[in-house]
N, C-alpha and C positions, 0 to 999 in steps of 0.2 A: 503493500498498498503505500502509496506515495501522495500527503496532503502539501498542498502548500497557500497560504494566506499571502495575499498582495493588496496593500493597503496603501492610501495617499489622498490628499486633496481632492477637490473636486477640478476636474480638468487637468488632473496631474499624469496621463497617460497608462493609469493604473490597467484601464478595462484592455485598451490596445496592447499593453504588455502581457497581459492574461491571454489574449487571444495569437498573441506571437508563439504564446508557447504550447497553446493548444494545436497550433498549425503544424508544427513539430512532431506530434503524437502520432505514432504509427498507425495505431488502432480509432474505432469509433469514438467521435465527439458527441457529448450532449450537453447543449447550452441551455441552462437554467435560468430562464429569466425572472427576476423577481419584482418587478415594477407593476405596479397595478395603474391598468390605462384610465385617463383623467381627461376631461373635457377643457384640454390645453394646448393650444396648437403649437409651443416653445416643447411642451414635453414630449408631444407627437413627435415632432422633429428629432428630437433625441432619440425617443426608440427606432426612427426608422434609419436614421445615422450607424444604431448599432448593428440594424438588421443588415444592412447593404454590405457592412464590413465582412460579414460571416459567407463562410464558404455555403454554398448551397448543399453540400453532404454532412454537414452537419445538423444531427438532430435537432429538436427545441422542444424544450416543456415551458410553458408559461405556469407557473408556480403561484399558489395562493400562499394562505398563513401556513397549510403544513408542507413547506418543504423538506419537511424530514423524507417524507411520501416518496417523492420520484428519487432519490438518494436511495432509498431501500430498494426501490422496485427496478430501477434502470443500473443501478450501479454495477457492472458486473466486471469481472478480471479481464485485464486487457484495454477497456475502455477509459475514456477523461470524461467527467463531468466540470464544467465549467461553471460556476453557480455568480451569477452579475447581479444583483450585489446586494451585501448584506443590511447595511443601512436601508435601500429601499423596502425589503422584506418586513425589517422593523417598524417603518411607517404603516404597514399592513395593519398594526394592533392599536393604532391608535382611530378612532372613531371621527367624523366629521368634525364633531364639538370638541376634540383635540381630549377626549377622555382617552387614559390609556387601559385597556382591557389587561392586567397584571396577569388573571390565572391563565388566561389562554397564550399568553406571551412567555411563564414560565412552562409551561407543559411543551410547546413547542421548540422554545430554547431546547428544553433537555432532550427534545427527540432530537432536532439537529444535531447535537453535539454527539448525541449515541450515535447516529446514523451515518456521520462522519468517522468516527472511530471505527464502525464496523465495516463499512462498505469496500470491497477488493478492488476498487475502482481506482484509478489516479485522481484527485481531487483538487481542484482551483477555487479559490474562494476570493473574492473581491470584497472589499468592504471599504468606507469611507474611513478616513482619519480626521476628526475634527475637533478634537480635544486641545487643539493649541491656541484658539485663541482666547479672548475674552472667555469670562463666563456669563452665559445668557441670559437676559434679564426674565423672561418669562420663562413661567414653572415648567411647561408643556415642552419646551425647549430644552432647559435642563434635564429634564428626566429624558428625553430621547439623548441628548449627547450621554448622560450616565450610561443607559442603558446599553446605546452602542459600544462605549470605552468598554466597559463588562464583558460583553459579548465579544469584542477584537481581543481583550485579554485570553480568554478562556478556549477562543479558537486557536489563537497563536501557540497558546501550551500545547493542543492537540495536535498541531502541525509540525509537520520535520522541518519545513522550511518558511520564512517568513521574508517579504520582501517589502520595503517602503519604496512607493515610488513617487518623485519629485520632479517637474519640469521634463518627463518623459523618461530620466534614466533613473533606472533600478538601484537601488542599494540594498543588499543583502543584510536582513537584520539575525537571522536563524539561519544555519544550516545543517547538514548530517556532520558529525566528525568525520 
């Protein structure tokens, strides 16, 4: 099993870096998209941009809150799962009015960590590194930053490799000895 967390800021090149790694994989690749589609033209353009970069032979799963399910169901030996991105997945646990569904989140978060640890597939996980700025004023935003930071730490502890991408340049934070 090979697990690799790729993190970085917005527009840092983290997804492109993950895609480049996936292109080098010799077996089947499954792209697991976590973003929830919205009635937002700029967000739709982001999704289209990601879609255009992916090769036609890659599989695609548009995951909902149950991210562990496609990992468990489709992660096979010799395959690679590219999960993009954990921050967008976390957003699914905030209601339209900003309330956080903590019970659902804790259950699905635990299931994700277990699925990543158990899958025989190689896994690339993309996530946002958002905790380097000032502490956000809004309680909902602070909660999001806190939860994503904790998730990133737990995923990084699970992964054999961790890479930070800044300005399109990968910096290896953790690698097998």
